[in-house]
N, C-alpha and C positions, 0 to 999 in steps of 0.2 A: 626094134623096140619090143618090149615084153608083151605077152598076151594080156588082155585086160583082166583076166581072172587072177593074174599074178600080183596085181597092185590093189591095195585096199586103202581108202582114205578113212582116217579116224578123226572125228571132230567132237571134242568135249563141249558140253553145253550146260548152261544153267540160266534159264529165263532169257532166251535169245529169240523170242517170237518176233517176226518181222525181218529178221536177219538170216535165220537158219535156212529158210526156203530158198532165197537167192544164192546162198552159199553152196547149197547142195546142187542147185540147178547149173551153176557155173562150171562144175567139175566135168571134164571131158569124159563121157562114159565110154568112148572108144578106147580110152587109156586106163581109166579107173573102173575096175570090175565090181568092186564092193564099196559102198559108202556106209560107214558105221557111225552113227551119232550116239555118243555115250552121255546120257543125261543124268545129272546129279540131283534131280528132284525139282524140276521146273514146275512152277505153279501157273504159268501162262500157257500159250498155245504152242510152245516149242515142239513138243512131241508130235502133235497132230500135223504140224506144218512140215516137220522132217519126214514123217511117214508119207504124207501126200506128195512129197518131192521124190519119193522112191528110195529113201534111206531106210536102213534097218536101225531101229532104236534099241539100244541096250540100256536098261535102267540100272544105274550103279548106286546102291544105297550107301556105300562107304564114301565119305567125302574126301576131296583132294584132287587137284588137277592132275597130278602124276598118276594117281590111282585110276582115274578115268582113262588116261592115255594107255596105261598098261593093260587095263581090262579090254580096251578096244583092240590092242595088238594081239592079245590072246584070242579074241573072237576072230580076228582076221586070219590068224594061223589055223584055227578050226575050220574056217571056210576054204582053206587051201591056198591062201595068198602067201606070197614070198616076200613082198615088199610092202612096207607100211609108210603111208604119207600122212603126216600130222598137219592139221591147220586149225585155226580158230573158227568159231561159229558165228562171229559178228559181222562177217562180210568184208573185213579189212584185208585179208589175204586174197591174192588174185588166183583163185582156184582154177580158172581157165588156163593158167600157165603151169599147171601141174607137171607137164612134160619137161619143163626146164629143171624141175626139182627131182622128179622121179626118174627121168630119162638117163642121167649119168649113172645112177645106181643100177638100172635095168641093163644098160649096155656094158657094165663092168668097168667103166672108166673112173668111178669113184665109189667109195664105201659109205660116205655120209655127206649129204648135200643139204645146205641150208639156204634159205632166202636171205638176201642182204637188202634191208630197207635203206638203200642209199639215198643221199640227199636229193639227187636228181629225180628220183622216182616217187618220193613221198608227197602225198597230197597235203596241202596246208592244213594244219590242225590235227593231222592223223597221229602225231606223236608229240608229247610235251617235251620241253627242254630237259626236264629231269630224266626222262626216259632215254633220250639221246646221250646225255652225260653218263648215265648209269651204264649204258651199253659200252661206251668207250672205256670207262673205268674197269668194268668187269673183264673186257677183252684184254686190257693191259695186264690185269692181275693173273688171268689164266695163262697169258703168254709167259709171265715170269715163272709160273708154276710148272708149265708143261713144255714151253718152247713154241707153242702154237698160238698165234695171235688171232682172235676172232674179231670181226667188225660189228657183230650184232648178236642178239639172242632171240631172233624171230621164231615164233612157234611153227612156221611153215618149213617143214624139213622131211627128209626121207632117208630110209636105210632098210636093209634087209632084216627080216624078223629074226633070223638066226644071229645076225650081228648084234641086234638089240639085246637078245638073250645073253650073249657073251659079255656084254658090258656089265651085267649084274647090278641093275638099277635098284637103288634103295629109297631114294627121295620121292615121296608120294604126294607132295604138295607143290607149291609154286617154284620150288627149286629144281623140279624135274628137268627142265630144258638146260639149265646150267650144268647140272650133274652129268647129263648126257654129253655135253660138249667137253667137259673136263675128262671124262672117262674115254671118250673117243680119241682125244688127243694123246692121252697116256697110253692107249692101246696101239698107237701108231696107225690109225686108220687113215686112208686117203680121203682127205676132207676138202670139200669145195664149197665156197660161198658164191651164190649166183645173184647178181643185182636184179631185183624185180620191183615193179611198182607196189605201192602200199596205199590203201584207201582209208578214209575215215570209216568208222563203224556205221552200218546201215541204220540200226535202230537200237534203242535201249541205252543203258549206261554200263561203262566198264566196271567190272568187279574189283579191279586193281587200281587202274589209273583214274577212275572216275570219282574217287573220294579219298580223303586223307588217311582214314583208318585202314582202308584196303591197301593203299600204297605202302604204309608203314609195315603192315603185316607181311606183305610180299617182300618188301625190301629186307626185313629182318630175316626172313627165311632164306632168301638168296644169299645174304651175307653168311649165314650159318652153313649153307651148302658149300659156298666157296671155301670157307675155312676147313670144314670137316672133310669134304671130298678131296680137297687139295692136299691135306695132310695125309690122308689114306693113300692116295696114288703116289705121293712122294716117298712113302715108307715101303712101297712094294718094289 
């Protein structure tokens, strides 16, 4: 297994007080050497809670989920990390199982590892029917475009920072995760999806699934990413 200093966890946040503290605390610090919370302008106690838990907080004035992830990866590289582990800050991802996600990247058996929120491991109410359906539909579409069929679009994922840089990510909003998966498949990376449990969020409301307007904005952006990135990788 990699030395802890090689692995950095990057957690984008925006008003996740009550959830970010437990999220940071669950990460195994014998495995994860750096915990970077990238905050997009929280007005609650998110920043203080993250810092109290031992995370480094990076304030990102530019909006966008993908932008926060990229800024966190850049900071991880500056700290000397080689592997970046992404997860959400609402407590739904099982950070204590980080070894299942980052481990195959660290030992060289996979290039890109994603958590699969399988039916057997999902807590009741943790995902809406529309989220499950969207995951299946997008997985099918990516399979038709690239030949790689994904089962989920979970934010909990890991890859080497140099691999992320080679992917040439462009999508700085909610399409970030999908773009990464399309580009990883097109690049021929060794991809592994690992079944892990998935919880309900600990506190607060989802910025995407928690309201209709958020769901529509995210859905629209994901569709645009699917079409745009898919056409680009097909033409190369």
